MARTITI-385548 format. One record per residue (C-alpha): x, y negated, z negated; residue number from 0; residue in three letters. Coordinates in nm, 3 decimals, decimal comma, always signed. Example, Ala and Ser with C-alpha at 12.3 -4.5 7.8 and 13.67 -1.06 7.14 Angstrom:
REM residues 2
+1,230 / +0,450 / -0,780 / 0 / ALA
+1,367 / +0,106 / -0,714 / 1 / SER
END
This chain:
REM residues 498
+0,270 / -3,633 / -1,170 / 0 / UNK
+0,186 / -3,404 / -0,871 / 1 / UNK
-0,148 / -3,206 / -0,861 / 2 / UNK
-0,150 / -2,867 / -0,730 / 3 / UNK
-0,447 / -2,697 / -0,590 / 4 / UNK
-0,656 / -2,383 / -0,521 / 5 / UNK
-0,634 / -2,207 / -0,158 / 6 / UNK
-0,962 / -2,102 / -0,064 / 7 / UNK
-1,109 / -2,035 / +0,278 / 8 / UNK
-0,782 / -2,101 / +0,447 / 9 / UNK
-0,707 / -2,444 / +0,314 / 10 / UNK
-0,608 / -2,609 / -0,013 / 11 / UNK
-0,898 / -2,722 / -0,233 / 12 / UNK
-0,863 / -2,959 / -0,506 / 13 / UNK
-0,955 / -2,851 / -0,865 / 14 / UNK
-1,292 / -2,968 / -0,966 / 15 / UNK
-1,344 / -2,828 / -1,314 / 16 / UNK
-1,157 / -3,142 / -1,475 / 17 / UNK
-0,936 / -2,894 / -1,667 / 18 / UNK
-0,551 / -2,871 / -1,586 / 19 / UNK
-0,251 / -2,708 / -1,719 / 20 / UNK
+0,100 / -2,822 / -1,733 / 21 / UNK
+0,381 / -2,719 / -1,499 / 22 / UNK
+0,725 / -2,770 / -1,660 / 23 / UNK
+1,075 / -2,781 / -1,507 / 24 / UNK
+1,240 / -2,545 / -1,781 / 25 / UNK
+1,587 / -2,668 / -1,702 / 26 / UNK
+1,482 / -3,031 / -1,804 / 27 / UNK
+1,179 / -2,981 / -2,010 / 28 / UNK
+0,982 / -3,233 / -1,829 / 29 / UNK
+0,645 / -3,180 / -1,684 / 30 / UNK
+0,643 / -3,290 / -1,322 / 31 / UNK
+0,318 / -3,100 / -1,201 / 32 / UNK
-0,027 / -3,018 / -1,315 / 33 / UNK
-0,241 / -2,714 / -1,207 / 34 / UNK
-0,601 / -2,723 / -1,209 / 35 / UNK
-0,771 / -2,452 / -1,410 / 36 / UNK
-1,077 / -2,294 / -1,232 / 37 / UNK
-1,431 / -2,296 / -1,347 / 38 / UNK
-1,656 / -2,005 / -1,284 / 39 / UNK
-1,807 / -2,178 / -0,985 / 40 / UNK
-1,478 / -2,217 / -0,816 / 41 / UNK
-1,383 / -1,863 / -0,876 / 42 / UNK
-1,718 / -1,780 / -0,736 / 43 / UNK
-1,650 / -1,998 / -0,431 / 44 / UNK
-1,310 / -1,799 / -0,367 / 45 / UNK
-1,484 / -1,438 / -0,408 / 46 / UNK
-1,777 / -1,579 / -0,154 / 47 / UNK
-1,496 / -1,683 / +0,083 / 48 / UNK
-1,331 / -1,335 / +0,061 / 49 / UNK
-1,665 / -1,146 / +0,078 / 50 / UNK
-1,772 / -1,329 / +0,393 / 51 / UNK
-1,424 / -1,273 / +0,574 / 52 / UNK
-1,448 / -0,904 / +0,488 / 53 / UNK
-1,724 / -0,858 / +0,719 / 54 / UNK
-1,474 / -0,901 / +0,990 / 55 / UNK
-1,139 / -0,819 / +0,848 / 56 / UNK
-1,268 / -0,481 / +0,701 / 57 / UNK
-1,325 / -0,344 / +1,052 / 58 / UNK
-1,036 / -0,520 / +1,222 / 59 / UNK
-0,821 / -0,277 / +1,424 / 60 / UNK
-0,491 / -0,175 / +1,266 / 61 / UNK
-0,316 / -0,336 / +1,543 / 62 / UNK
-0,469 / -0,664 / +1,472 / 63 / UNK
-0,369 / -0,625 / +1,101 / 64 / UNK
-0,024 / -0,527 / +1,149 / 65 / UNK
+0,046 / -0,797 / +1,427 / 66 / UNK
-0,025 / -1,061 / +1,149 / 67 / UNK
+0,188 / -0,878 / +0,877 / 68 / UNK
+0,489 / -0,873 / +1,128 / 69 / UNK
+0,462 / -1,236 / +1,183 / 70 / UNK
+0,401 / -1,290 / +0,835 / 71 / UNK
+0,710 / -1,110 / +0,758 / 72 / UNK
+0,925 / -1,329 / +0,984 / 73 / UNK
+0,794 / -1,657 / +0,813 / 74 / UNK
+0,889 / -1,523 / +0,485 / 75 / UNK
+1,224 / -1,461 / +0,592 / 76 / UNK
+1,253 / -1,822 / +0,738 / 77 / UNK
+1,102 / -1,969 / +0,434 / 78 / UNK
+1,293 / -1,763 / +0,171 / 79 / UNK
+1,496 / -2,052 / +0,057 / 80 / UNK
+1,217 / -2,278 / +0,002 / 81 / UNK
+1,000 / -1,996 / -0,194 / 82 / UNK
+1,340 / -1,947 / -0,418 / 83 / UNK
+1,360 / -2,317 / -0,501 / 84 / UNK
+0,995 / -2,324 / -0,601 / 85 / UNK
+1,049 / -2,031 / -0,823 / 86 / UNK
+1,375 / -2,203 / -0,963 / 87 / UNK
+1,217 / -2,508 / -1,019 / 88 / UNK
+0,909 / -2,341 / -1,222 / 89 / UNK
+1,044 / -2,043 / -1,363 / 90 / UNK
+1,388 / -2,142 / -1,426 / 91 / UNK
+1,590 / -1,831 / -1,270 / 92 / UNK
+1,896 / -1,909 / -1,083 / 93 / UNK
+1,873 / -1,925 / -0,713 / 94 / UNK
+2,047 / -1,613 / -0,646 / 95 / UNK
+1,797 / -1,424 / -0,865 / 96 / UNK
+1,500 / -1,594 / -0,691 / 97 / UNK
+1,606 / -1,509 / -0,349 / 98 / UNK
+1,654 / -1,139 / -0,492 / 99 / UNK
+1,282 / -1,152 / -0,600 / 100 / UNK
+1,158 / -1,287 / -0,252 / 101 / UNK
+1,385 / -0,998 / -0,098 / 102 / UNK
+1,203 / -0,733 / -0,311 / 103 / UNK
+0,859 / -0,870 / -0,236 / 104 / UNK
+0,929 / -0,876 / +0,122 / 105 / UNK
+1,004 / -0,500 / +0,121 / 106 / UNK
+0,646 / -0,434 / +0,036 / 107 / UNK
+0,520 / -0,657 / +0,334 / 108 / UNK
+0,746 / -0,441 / +0,549 / 109 / UNK
+0,581 / -0,141 / +0,405 / 110 / UNK
+0,237 / -0,292 / +0,478 / 111 / UNK
+0,357 / -0,331 / +0,847 / 112 / UNK
+0,356 / +0,048 / +0,860 / 113 / UNK
+0,000 / +0,108 / +0,728 / 114 / UNK
-0,111 / +0,289 / +1,061 / 115 / UNK
+0,079 / +0,579 / +0,951 / 116 / UNK
+0,012 / +0,531 / +0,585 / 117 / UNK
-0,365 / +0,524 / +0,641 / 118 / UNK
-0,359 / +0,847 / +0,894 / 119 / UNK
-0,630 / +1,081 / +0,767 / 120 / UNK
-0,653 / +1,444 / +0,775 / 121 / UNK
-0,849 / +1,700 / +1,023 / 122 / UNK
-0,941 / +2,054 / +0,965 / 123 / UNK
-1,090 / +2,229 / +1,296 / 124 / UNK
-1,292 / +2,530 / +1,300 / 125 / UNK
-1,354 / +2,542 / +0,920 / 126 / UNK
-1,670 / +2,724 / +1,017 / 127 / UNK
-1,820 / +2,805 / +1,364 / 128 / UNK
-1,792 / +2,494 / +1,561 / 129 / UNK
-1,757 / +2,270 / +1,250 / 130 / UNK
-1,463 / +2,045 / +1,177 / 131 / UNK
-1,378 / +1,835 / +0,869 / 132 / UNK
-1,178 / +1,499 / +0,840 / 133 / UNK
-1,096 / +1,284 / +0,552 / 134 / UNK
-1,044 / +0,940 / +0,627 / 135 / UNK
-0,975 / +0,638 / +0,389 / 136 / UNK
-1,165 / +0,294 / +0,415 / 137 / UNK
-1,120 / -0,037 / +0,226 / 138 / UNK
-1,284 / -0,122 / -0,097 / 139 / UNK
-1,393 / -0,489 / +0,004 / 140 / UNK
-1,304 / -0,788 / -0,222 / 141 / UNK
-1,008 / -0,689 / -0,459 / 142 / UNK
-0,818 / -0,936 / -0,701 / 143 / UNK
-0,480 / -0,954 / -0,837 / 144 / UNK
-0,367 / -1,134 / -1,161 / 145 / UNK
-0,003 / -1,177 / -1,195 / 146 / UNK
+0,245 / -1,285 / -1,453 / 147 / UNK
+0,499 / -1,594 / -1,479 / 148 / UNK
+0,834 / -1,379 / -1,462 / 149 / UNK
+0,782 / -1,305 / -1,067 / 150 / UNK
+0,578 / -1,542 / -0,906 / 151 / UNK
+0,642 / -1,448 / -0,580 / 152 / UNK
+0,714 / -1,071 / -0,570 / 153 / UNK
+0,464 / -0,931 / -0,795 / 154 / UNK
+0,189 / -1,107 / -0,580 / 155 / UNK
+0,370 / -0,945 / -0,274 / 156 / UNK
+0,345 / -0,617 / -0,453 / 157 / UNK
-0,031 / -0,638 / -0,417 / 158 / UNK
-0,212 / -0,842 / -0,140 / 159 / UNK
-0,005 / -0,735 / +0,180 / 160 / UNK
-0,088 / -0,384 / +0,117 / 161 / UNK
-0,455 / -0,471 / +0,024 / 162 / UNK
-0,530 / -0,668 / +0,324 / 163 / UNK
-0,324 / -0,407 / +0,537 / 164 / UNK
-0,575 / -0,162 / +0,427 / 165 / UNK
-0,864 / -0,402 / +0,540 / 166 / UNK
-0,954 / -0,550 / +0,213 / 167 / UNK
-0,988 / -0,921 / +0,129 / 168 / UNK
-0,798 / -1,057 / -0,187 / 169 / UNK
-0,841 / -1,304 / -0,448 / 170 / UNK
-0,490 / -1,404 / -0,644 / 171 / UNK
-0,493 / -1,551 / -0,981 / 172 / UNK
-0,120 / -1,628 / -1,025 / 173 / UNK
+0,025 / -1,760 / -1,354 / 174 / UNK
-0,062 / -2,108 / -1,447 / 175 / UNK
+0,311 / -2,160 / -1,572 / 176 / UNK
+0,462 / -2,138 / -1,216 / 177 / UNK
+0,186 / -2,144 / -0,953 / 178 / UNK
+0,339 / -2,325 / -0,647 / 179 / UNK
+0,527 / -1,999 / -0,492 / 180 / UNK
+0,149 / -1,848 / -0,445 / 181 / UNK
+0,027 / -2,156 / -0,254 / 182 / UNK
+0,331 / -2,146 / -0,010 / 183 / UNK
+0,259 / -1,750 / +0,014 / 184 / UNK
-0,093 / -1,804 / +0,122 / 185 / UNK
-0,010 / -2,107 / +0,330 / 186 / UNK
+0,253 / -1,877 / +0,548 / 187 / UNK
-0,014 / -1,609 / +0,576 / 188 / UNK
-0,247 / -1,846 / +0,724 / 189 / UNK
+0,028 / -1,956 / +0,951 / 190 / UNK
+0,083 / -1,585 / +1,048 / 191 / UNK
-0,286 / -1,571 / +1,149 / 192 / UNK
-0,443 / -1,416 / +0,870 / 193 / UNK
-0,810 / -1,538 / +0,890 / 194 / UNK
-0,943 / -1,774 / +0,657 / 195 / UNK
-1,074 / -1,612 / +0,344 / 196 / UNK
-0,885 / -1,290 / +0,365 / 197 / UNK
-0,627 / -1,429 / +0,114 / 198 / UNK
-0,749 / -1,685 / -0,154 / 199 / UNK
-0,542 / -1,841 / -0,434 / 200 / UNK
-0,775 / -1,966 / -0,747 / 201 / UNK
-0,554 / -2,131 / -1,001 / 202 / UNK
-0,656 / -2,092 / -1,398 / 203 / UNK
-0,662 / -1,925 / -1,732 / 204 / UNK
-0,889 / -1,690 / -1,914 / 205 / UNK
-1,203 / -1,843 / -1,766 / 206 / UNK
-1,102 / -1,737 / -1,421 / 207 / UNK
-0,964 / -1,407 / -1,551 / 208 / UNK
-1,286 / -1,303 / -1,710 / 209 / UNK
-1,490 / -1,427 / -1,410 / 210 / UNK
-1,294 / -1,216 / -1,197 / 211 / UNK
-1,342 / -0,928 / -1,395 / 212 / UNK
-1,706 / -0,974 / -1,433 / 213 / UNK
-1,804 / -1,083 / -1,083 / 214 / UNK
-2,024 / -0,808 / -0,914 / 215 / UNK
-1,840 / -0,874 / -0,574 / 216 / UNK
-1,499 / -0,791 / -0,689 / 217 / UNK
-1,450 / -0,429 / -0,657 / 218 / UNK
-1,092 / -0,367 / -0,801 / 219 / UNK
-0,852 / -0,554 / -1,014 / 220 / UNK
-0,456 / -0,523 / -1,017 / 221 / UNK
-0,276 / -0,673 / -1,311 / 222 / UNK
+0,087 / -0,717 / -1,430 / 223 / UNK
+0,161 / -0,869 / -1,771 / 224 / UNK
+0,175 / -0,782 / -2,143 / 225 / UNK
+0,024 / -0,457 / -2,304 / 226 / UNK
-0,226 / -0,639 / -2,511 / 227 / UNK
-0,385 / -0,834 / -2,217 / 228 / UNK
-0,342 / -0,497 / -1,986 / 229 / UNK
-0,575 / -0,311 / -2,234 / 230 / UNK
-0,812 / -0,594 / -2,222 / 231 / UNK
-0,809 / -0,604 / -1,834 / 232 / UNK
-0,867 / -0,235 / -1,824 / 233 / UNK
-1,148 / -0,219 / -2,096 / 234 / UNK
-1,356 / -0,521 / -1,935 / 235 / UNK
-1,294 / -0,418 / -1,573 / 236 / UNK
-1,429 / -0,091 / -1,651 / 237 / UNK
-1,700 / -0,218 / -1,831 / 238 / UNK
-1,821 / -0,421 / -1,513 / 239 / UNK
-1,760 / -0,100 / -1,282 / 240 / UNK
-1,427 / -0,191 / -1,139 / 241 / UNK
-1,130 / +0,002 / -1,039 / 242 / UNK
-0,842 / -0,124 / -1,245 / 243 / UNK
-0,471 / -0,093 / -1,223 / 244 / UNK
-0,312 / -0,276 / -1,531 / 245 / UNK
+0,067 / -0,267 / -1,575 / 246 / UNK
+0,166 / -0,354 / -1,913 / 247 / UNK
+0,477 / -0,439 / -2,141 / 248 / UNK
+0,821 / -0,241 / -2,198 / 249 / UNK
+1,106 / -0,171 / -2,427 / 250 / UNK
+1,342 / -0,025 / -2,205 / 251 / UNK
+1,608 / +0,198 / -2,350 / 252 / UNK
+1,950 / +0,282 / -2,194 / 253 / UNK
+2,099 / +0,602 / -2,324 / 254 / UNK
+2,494 / +0,580 / -2,327 / 255 / UNK
+2,681 / +0,944 / -2,374 / 256 / UNK
+3,015 / +0,972 / -2,502 / 257 / UNK
+3,141 / +1,076 / -2,158 / 258 / UNK
+3,017 / +0,761 / -1,980 / 259 / UNK
+3,259 / +0,496 / -1,840 / 260 / UNK
+3,212 / +0,235 / -2,110 / 261 / UNK
+3,342 / -0,070 / -1,885 / 262 / UNK
+3,105 / +0,027 / -1,624 / 263 / UNK
+2,824 / +0,075 / -1,871 / 264 / UNK
+2,894 / -0,235 / -2,056 / 265 / UNK
+2,870 / -0,447 / -1,716 / 266 / UNK
+2,548 / -0,291 / -1,631 / 267 / UNK
+2,392 / -0,333 / -1,979 / 268 / UNK
+2,494 / -0,723 / -1,965 / 269 / UNK
+2,362 / -0,755 / -1,624 / 270 / UNK
+2,023 / -0,568 / -1,705 / 271 / UNK
+1,958 / -0,732 / -2,039 / 272 / UNK
+2,044 / -1,088 / -1,959 / 273 / UNK
+1,945 / -1,121 / -1,594 / 274 / UNK
+1,673 / -1,383 / -1,563 / 275 / UNK
+1,707 / -1,472 / -1,923 / 276 / UNK
+1,572 / -1,122 / -2,013 / 277 / UNK
+1,228 / -1,204 / -1,873 / 278 / UNK
+1,188 / -0,897 / -1,671 / 279 / UNK
+0,953 / -0,604 / -1,767 / 280 / UNK
+1,252 / -0,385 / -1,644 / 281 / UNK
+1,499 / -0,561 / -1,852 / 282 / UNK
+1,732 / -0,325 / -2,063 / 283 / UNK
+1,615 / -0,410 / -2,420 / 284 / UNK
+1,810 / -0,140 / -2,618 / 285 / UNK
+2,157 / +0,027 / -2,577 / 286 / UNK
+2,121 / +0,369 / -2,750 / 287 / UNK
+2,501 / +0,440 / -2,819 / 288 / UNK
+2,552 / +0,820 / -2,865 / 289 / UNK
+2,827 / +0,957 / -3,104 / 290 / UNK
+3,139 / +0,736 / -3,135 / 291 / UNK
+3,080 / +0,507 / -2,832 / 292 / UNK
+2,912 / +0,255 / -3,026 / 293 / UNK
+3,195 / +0,040 / -3,177 / 294 / UNK
+3,397 / +0,023 / -2,858 / 295 / UNK
+3,070 / -0,047 / -2,637 / 296 / UNK
+2,960 / -0,321 / -2,842 / 297 / UNK
+3,277 / -0,485 / -2,831 / 298 / UNK
+3,275 / -0,451 / -2,436 / 299 / UNK
+2,933 / -0,607 / -2,440 / 300 / UNK
+3,012 / -0,868 / -2,663 / 301 / UNK
+3,320 / -0,988 / -2,469 / 302 / UNK
+3,127 / -1,010 / -2,145 / 303 / UNK
+2,801 / -1,161 / -2,315 / 304 / UNK
+3,021 / -1,449 / -2,436 / 305 / UNK
+3,171 / -1,552 / -2,103 / 306 / UNK
+2,826 / -1,593 / -1,929 / 307 / UNK
+2,766 / -1,927 / -1,778 / 308 / UNK
+2,428 / -2,067 / -1,865 / 309 / UNK
+2,279 / -2,355 / -1,695 / 310 / UNK
+1,992 / -2,484 / -1,458 / 311 / UNK
+1,902 / -2,250 / -1,203 / 312 / UNK
+1,982 / -2,499 / -0,911 / 313 / UNK
+2,341 / -2,501 / -1,011 / 314 / UNK
+2,555 / -2,250 / -0,813 / 315 / UNK
+2,777 / -2,209 / -1,117 / 316 / UNK
+2,482 / -2,096 / -1,347 / 317 / UNK
+2,456 / -1,731 / -1,406 / 318 / UNK
+2,158 / -1,744 / -1,634 / 319 / UNK
+1,885 / -2,022 / -1,656 / 320 / UNK
+1,637 / -2,136 / -1,902 / 321 / UNK
+1,328 / -1,964 / -2,051 / 322 / UNK
+0,980 / -2,014 / -1,919 / 323 / UNK
+0,854 / -2,248 / -2,196 / 324 / UNK
+0,972 / -2,414 / -2,542 / 325 / UNK
+0,728 / -2,204 / -2,709 / 326 / UNK
+0,857 / -1,892 / -2,583 / 327 / UNK
+1,223 / -1,999 / -2,627 / 328 / UNK
+1,149 / -2,062 / -2,992 / 329 / UNK
+0,985 / -1,724 / -3,058 / 330 / UNK
+1,265 / -1,540 / -2,885 / 331 / UNK
+1,539 / -1,725 / -3,105 / 332 / UNK
+1,320 / -1,616 / -3,431 / 333 / UNK
+1,405 / -1,256 / -3,356 / 334 / UNK
+1,777 / -1,346 / -3,365 / 335 / UNK
+1,755 / -1,561 / -3,683 / 336 / UNK
+1,572 / -1,318 / -3,885 / 337 / UNK
+1,759 / -1,014 / -3,762 / 338 / UNK
+2,008 / -0,997 / -4,050 / 339 / UNK
+1,756 / -1,009 / -4,313 / 340 / UNK
+1,594 / -0,688 / -4,147 / 341 / UNK
+1,919 / -0,497 / -4,166 / 342 / UNK
+2,073 / -0,583 / -3,790 / 343 / UNK
+2,419 / -0,701 / -3,745 / 344 / UNK
+2,429 / -1,036 / -3,537 / 345 / UNK
+2,741 / -0,975 / -3,310 / 346 / UNK
+2,650 / -1,276 / -3,058 / 347 / UNK
+2,415 / -1,550 / -3,164 / 348 / UNK
+2,295 / -1,751 / -2,882 / 349 / UNK
+2,054 / -1,968 / -3,085 / 350 / UNK
+2,278 / -2,266 / -3,109 / 351 / UNK
+2,323 / -2,314 / -2,741 / 352 / UNK
+2,302 / -2,671 / -2,573 / 353 / UNK
+2,355 / -2,752 / -2,203 / 354 / UNK
+2,520 / -3,082 / -2,171 / 355 / UNK
+2,281 / -3,309 / -1,973 / 356 / UNK
+1,989 / -3,065 / -2,005 / 357 / UNK
+1,930 / -3,105 / -2,390 / 358 / UNK
+1,543 / -3,105 / -2,357 / 359 / UNK
+1,570 / -2,791 / -2,123 / 360 / UNK
+1,434 / -2,466 / -2,253 / 361 / UNK
+1,790 / -2,299 / -2,297 / 362 / UNK
+1,885 / -2,015 / -2,517 / 363 / UNK
+2,223 / -1,830 / -2,524 / 364 / UNK
+2,234 / -1,456 / -2,510 / 365 / UNK
+2,236 / -1,276 / -2,816 / 366 / UNK
+2,359 / -0,923 / -2,927 / 367 / UNK
+2,240 / -0,739 / -3,216 / 368 / UNK
+2,409 / -0,399 / -3,333 / 369 / UNK
+2,314 / -0,119 / -3,578 / 370 / UNK
+1,943 / -0,224 / -3,556 / 371 / UNK
+1,707 / -0,041 / -3,780 / 372 / UNK
+1,397 / +0,095 / -3,603 / 373 / UNK
+1,185 / -0,086 / -3,833 / 374 / UNK
+1,317 / -0,437 / -3,758 / 375 / UNK
+1,082 / -0,665 / -3,539 / 376 / UNK
+1,368 / -0,703 / -3,298 / 377 / UNK
+1,335 / -0,330 / -3,215 / 378 / UNK
+0,978 / -0,291 / -3,260 / 379 / UNK
+0,849 / -0,585 / -3,052 / 380 / UNK
+0,884 / -0,663 / -2,670 / 381 / UNK
+1,100 / -0,960 / -2,692 / 382 / UNK
+1,113 / -1,071 / -2,335 / 383 / UNK
+1,410 / -1,293 / -2,376 / 384 / UNK
+1,831 / -1,275 / -2,384 / 385 / UNK
+1,833 / -1,047 / -2,667 / 386 / UNK
+2,012 / -0,705 / -2,656 / 387 / UNK
+1,982 / -0,452 / -2,955 / 388 / UNK
+2,206 / -0,172 / -2,988 / 389 / UNK
+2,092 / +0,143 / -3,211 / 390 / UNK
+2,311 / +0,435 / -3,286 / 391 / UNK
+2,248 / +0,791 / -3,249 / 392 / UNK
+2,460 / +1,086 / -3,349 / 393 / UNK
+2,354 / +1,315 / -3,048 / 394 / UNK
+2,165 / +1,339 / -2,707 / 395 / UNK
+1,879 / +1,495 / -2,896 / 396 / UNK
+1,841 / +1,233 / -3,128 / 397 / UNK
+1,886 / +0,955 / -2,875 / 398 / UNK
+1,613 / +1,084 / -2,656 / 399 / UNK
+1,376 / +1,157 / -2,947 / 400 / UNK
+1,448 / +0,777 / -3,021 / 401 / UNK
+1,336 / +0,681 / -2,667 / 402 / UNK
+1,044 / +0,914 / -2,672 / 403 / UNK
+0,896 / +0,765 / -2,989 / 404 / UNK
+0,859 / +0,420 / -2,833 / 405 / UNK
+0,497 / +0,328 / -2,737 / 406 / UNK
+0,622 / +0,211 / -2,420 / 407 / UNK
+0,759 / +0,403 / -2,132 / 408 / UNK
+0,818 / +0,166 / -1,841 / 409 / UNK
+1,179 / +0,244 / -1,730 / 410 / UNK
+1,483 / +0,399 / -1,892 / 411 / UNK
+1,834 / +0,488 / -1,801 / 412 / UNK
+2,108 / +0,712 / -1,896 / 413 / UNK
+2,483 / +0,654 / -1,868 / 414 / UNK
+2,691 / +0,977 / -1,827 / 415 / UNK
+2,942 / +1,179 / -1,592 / 416 / UNK
+2,764 / +1,494 / -1,684 / 417 / UNK
+2,507 / +1,629 / -1,436 / 418 / UNK
+2,367 / +1,880 / -1,652 / 419 / UNK
+2,272 / +1,605 / -1,924 / 420 / UNK
+2,141 / +1,367 / -1,653 / 421 / UNK
+1,902 / +1,639 / -1,523 / 422 / UNK
+1,795 / +1,705 / -1,866 / 423 / UNK
+1,715 / +1,342 / -1,930 / 424 / UNK
+1,515 / +1,281 / -1,626 / 425 / UNK
+1,284 / +1,584 / -1,710 / 426 / UNK
+1,269 / +1,518 / -2,085 / 427 / UNK
+1,245 / +1,127 / -2,118 / 428 / UNK
+0,868 / +0,995 / -2,143 / 429 / UNK
+0,901 / +0,707 / -1,896 / 430 / UNK
+0,776 / +0,621 / -1,537 / 431 / UNK
+1,096 / +0,516 / -1,405 / 432 / UNK
+1,439 / +0,667 / -1,468 / 433 / UNK
+1,787 / +0,555 / -1,376 / 434 / UNK
+2,084 / +0,779 / -1,383 / 435 / UNK
+2,391 / +0,533 / -1,411 / 436 / UNK
+2,135 / +0,284 / -1,290 / 437 / UNK
+1,994 / +0,027 / -1,554 / 438 / UNK
+1,707 / -0,104 / -1,353 / 439 / UNK
+1,551 / +0,153 / -1,186 / 440 / UNK
+1,303 / -0,025 / -0,959 / 441 / UNK
+1,182 / +0,187 / -0,690 / 442 / UNK
+1,223 / +0,091 / -0,325 / 443 / UNK
+0,893 / -0,026 / -0,157 / 444 / UNK
+0,814 / +0,300 / -0,029 / 445 / UNK
+0,769 / +0,453 / -0,360 / 446 / UNK
+0,569 / +0,357 / -0,643 / 447 / UNK
+0,641 / +0,133 / -0,928 / 448 / UNK
+0,471 / +0,227 / -1,295 / 449 / UNK
+0,531 / +0,328 / -1,642 / 450 / UNK
+0,373 / +0,552 / -1,890 / 451 / UNK
+0,215 / +0,519 / -2,227 / 452 / UNK
+0,124 / +0,153 / -2,301 / 453 / UNK
+0,316 / +0,063 / -2,012 / 454 / UNK
+0,032 / +0,144 / -1,767 / 455 / UNK
-0,329 / +0,156 / -1,810 / 456 / UNK
-0,515 / +0,320 / -1,493 / 457 / UNK
-0,439 / +0,603 / -1,275 / 458 / UNK
-0,247 / +0,431 / -1,024 / 459 / UNK
+0,105 / +0,283 / -0,994 / 460 / UNK
+0,206 / -0,026 / -0,785 / 461 / UNK
+0,283 / -0,012 / -0,419 / 462 / UNK
+0,394 / +0,289 / -0,220 / 463 / UNK
+0,141 / +0,568 / -0,185 / 464 / UNK
-0,019 / +0,480 / -0,507 / 465 / UNK
-0,080 / +0,137 / -0,363 / 466 / UNK
-0,242 / +0,264 / -0,058 / 467 / UNK
-0,478 / +0,502 / -0,289 / 468 / UNK
-0,562 / +0,220 / -0,513 / 469 / UNK
-0,675 / -0,018 / -0,238 / 470 / UNK
-0,865 / +0,244 / -0,032 / 471 / UNK
-1,149 / +0,490 / -0,105 / 472 / UNK
-1,177 / +0,828 / +0,053 / 473 / UNK
-1,438 / +0,968 / +0,248 / 474 / UNK
-1,480 / +1,320 / +0,404 / 475 / UNK
-1,663 / +1,379 / +0,742 / 476 / UNK
-1,825 / +1,711 / +0,837 / 477 / UNK
-1,915 / +1,748 / +1,190 / 478 / UNK
-2,064 / +2,030 / +1,389 / 479 / UNK
-2,154 / +2,018 / +1,775 / 480 / UNK
-2,351 / +2,315 / +1,828 / 481 / UNK
-2,417 / +2,488 / +2,156 / 482 / UNK
-2,727 / +2,379 / +2,310 / 483 / UNK
-2,813 / +2,740 / +2,364 / 484 / UNK
-2,773 / +2,807 / +1,996 / 485 / UNK
-3,064 / +2,661 / +1,798 / 486 / UNK
-2,905 / +2,810 / +1,472 / 487 / UNK
-3,277 / +2,861 / +1,314 / 488 / UNK
-3,363 / +2,762 / +0,962 / 489 / UNK
-3,127 / +2,898 / +0,683 / 490 / UNK
-3,211 / +2,804 / +0,307 / 491 / UNK
-2,881 / +2,971 / +0,204 / 492 / UNK
-2,598 / +2,781 / +0,067 / 493 / UNK
-2,356 / +2,675 / +0,360 / 494 / UNK
-2,058 / +2,900 / +0,387 / 495 / UNK
-1,759 / +2,885 / +0,623 / 496 / UNK
-1,829 / +3,151 / +0,858 / 497 / UNK
END
């Protein structure tokens, strides 16, 4: 049994709480590691390390910060296979998908390298006689990130590179289900020259989360995870005076109009629904088939779904790996086994899948449910697994009304050849990220990622300009250099720009 560690003050620190959580290989079901679950004292030590490091890092030059980030990007590139292997071993996603995760995280490191451009302020000269006004942005201090299991490398890289580029110091609380990638990220940052204490990793569960939310020296918290926890993070963080950015769950819909290329739409639906075993907040969960497209589209999706190769993530022949835990796999399967009783038609049932040689792994085959009532659990809940629902709509208006009635508004897509319909959709749909013939519209690094409604709590999206705004605070400086010969005299009137 391998014991993992925290990363505090630039070095690994063994857990001292006496509490540990299991880390499984989802492909075999075997526990090969255990991760320490931090006590409040251990969280306090990480925050204290970050606070001490901020005294120097918060005033470090932009040139110094970016030189570290450029070196960090090169080290990430050199170790991307090692990072991907850790993700596959603990999360289960196939190696190619894990490599894609690392690549998308590196986009934000590259964005952070351009922070001198992103932090440029504003200057207005001569707003009044010999008076200038400047607007600048400064770091917050110690900030924290609480990240999910489904992207153990990418989501942390959505947060800490921008945060430290802006001059903050960072405490990361990764998922305890797949924590090893976060430790390698921290180790490589140290190798790149990031000073001790600027990036800390504290492993843990709710005890660690609550302490970060309560700690008086933590100024801001960024979170990605489920909607109930996002709501909790926002309320508790605000209660303790923190700036909060909390991204929640999703139920992403893909609207397919009668004029769409159905073969292309079916390819994209299968890829977006079943990639990473559906454990993506941007996965397509629902296909809305408009008009008479439903039967043909479902047949095409079913044909592709049945042909997917499912197996361990380190097998180059596997297209989809296992789910993260046995409990989650069983919960996802229950939506399929209970679907018919709630009015859905089970077109493809993946609940009976076994992978030879990996019978104890957390595998689940892909499932396709058609004609799903909006009252069914499979439609109402965020399943977070390889289950795709198809609902039918008579018209575009009926379809978009269905999408907008959802409590979530993370991502959505329309498939059509009609530019007018696409333009209507992108303006009318109530979601933060919209794809036109693009099923997973995750923005590139220099735009921001975030949803609407119950998919986002807080005012700022992640990375891009919103990330810079979240990790800095504005200051406006008004300056006057009067002529020595002009004393100005006493004037009790309200200042005027003249």
